[in-house]
Wavefront OBJ file of the C-alpha trace (Angstrom):
o trace
v -2.582 -19.212 -1.768
v -4.157 -15.831 -2.199
v -4.116 -14.453 -5.699
v -2.698 -11.121 -6.758
v -5.349 -8.674 -7.819
v -4.072 -5.567 -9.627
v -7.432 -3.789 -9.361
v -7.500 -4.362 -5.611
v -3.869 -3.259 -5.313
v -4.674 -0.023 -7.149
v -7.688 0.573 -4.869
v -5.542 0.110 -1.762
v -2.846 2.466 -3.046
v -5.353 5.091 -4.196
v -7.119 4.979 -0.839
v -3.835 5.439 1.027
v -2.871 8.291 -1.317
v -6.145 9.990 -0.433
v -5.270 10.061 3.270
v -1.503 10.618 2.938
v 0.462 11.450 5.105
v -1.924 9.929 7.633
v -2.227 6.194 8.097
v -5.167 3.804 8.239
v -5.371 1.546 11.250
v -6.400 -1.656 9.448
v -8.473 -1.008 6.278
v -11.421 -2.784 7.916
v -13.802 0.115 7.318
v -13.098 0.252 3.584
v -15.248 -1.255 0.820
v -12.556 -3.859 0.100
v -12.129 -4.798 3.779
v -13.943 -8.115 3.437
v -12.139 -9.201 0.263
v -10.450 -12.568 0.967
v -7.454 -11.494 -1.130
v -6.936 -8.208 0.741
v -4.080 -9.088 3.071
v -2.097 -11.076 0.518
v -2.160 -8.067 -1.777
v -1.306 -5.667 1.074
v 1.691 -7.840 1.986
v 2.765 -7.923 -1.674
v 2.643 -4.107 -1.875
v 4.599 -3.871 1.376
v 7.274 -6.235 0.059
v 7.670 -3.967 -2.971
v 8.091 -0.925 -0.711
v 4.906 0.826 -1.868
v 3.309 0.876 1.567
v 4.368 0.339 5.119
v 2.602 -1.096 8.123
v 2.955 -3.276 11.153
v 2.390 -7.002 10.766
v -0.122 -8.429 13.216
v 0.506 -11.953 14.401
v -2.483 -13.175 16.374
v -2.605 -16.881 17.102
v -5.322 -18.574 15.074
v -6.094 -15.472 13.009
v -5.135 -14.825 9.391
v -2.341 -12.390 8.597
v -3.194 -8.711 8.755
v -1.469 -5.359 9.160
v -2.170 -2.124 10.970
v -0.979 1.473 10.643
v -0.880 1.265 6.848
v 0.670 4.244 5.094
v 1.732 4.914 1.531
v 5.499 5.324 1.131
v 7.192 7.929 -1.055
v 7.895 5.090 -3.506
v 4.163 4.320 -3.517
v 3.328 7.944 -4.282
v 5.876 8.024 -7.099
v 4.500 4.757 -8.474
v 0.980 6.204 -8.622
v 2.140 9.434 -10.232
v 4.130 7.491 -12.850
v 6.298 10.535 -13.572
v 9.709 9.317 -12.469
v 9.234 10.695 -8.977
v 11.783 12.704 -7.086
v 14.629 11.011 -8.972
v 13.377 12.646 -12.188
v 13.443 16.054 -10.484
v 16.940 15.425 -9.154
v 18.082 14.527 -12.648
v 16.570 17.720 -14.135
v 18.162 19.863 -11.437
v 21.586 18.335 -12.023
v 21.645 19.076 -15.755
l 1 2 3 4 5 6 7 8 9 10 11 12 13 14 15 16 17 18 19 20 21 22 23 24 25 26 27 28 29 30 31 32 33 34 35 36 37 38 39 40 41 42 43 44 45 46 47 48 49 50 51 52 53 54 55 56 57 58 59 60 61 62 63 64 65 66 67 68 69 70 71 72 73 74 75 76 77 78 79 80 81 82 83 84 85 86 87 88 89 90 91 92 93
């Protein structure tokens, strides 16, 4: 089982924020691209709705994803300011 790595997760999210709204094809050109825990952490972030991508299922190959993009929830998570819901709440008062 791959282990969760919060530092790696933050690096992935920060990288995707830096290219938002574009997407990255597969993260292979990034400094963390050869980390054995990369794809487990990417999948974890996807399952939490912080990024989106297309699962690749290649026979005999480990799990990977392509077309990775930060979601609005991922942006709000990084900003840690309550996101658009906080603005909606302010506007409704």
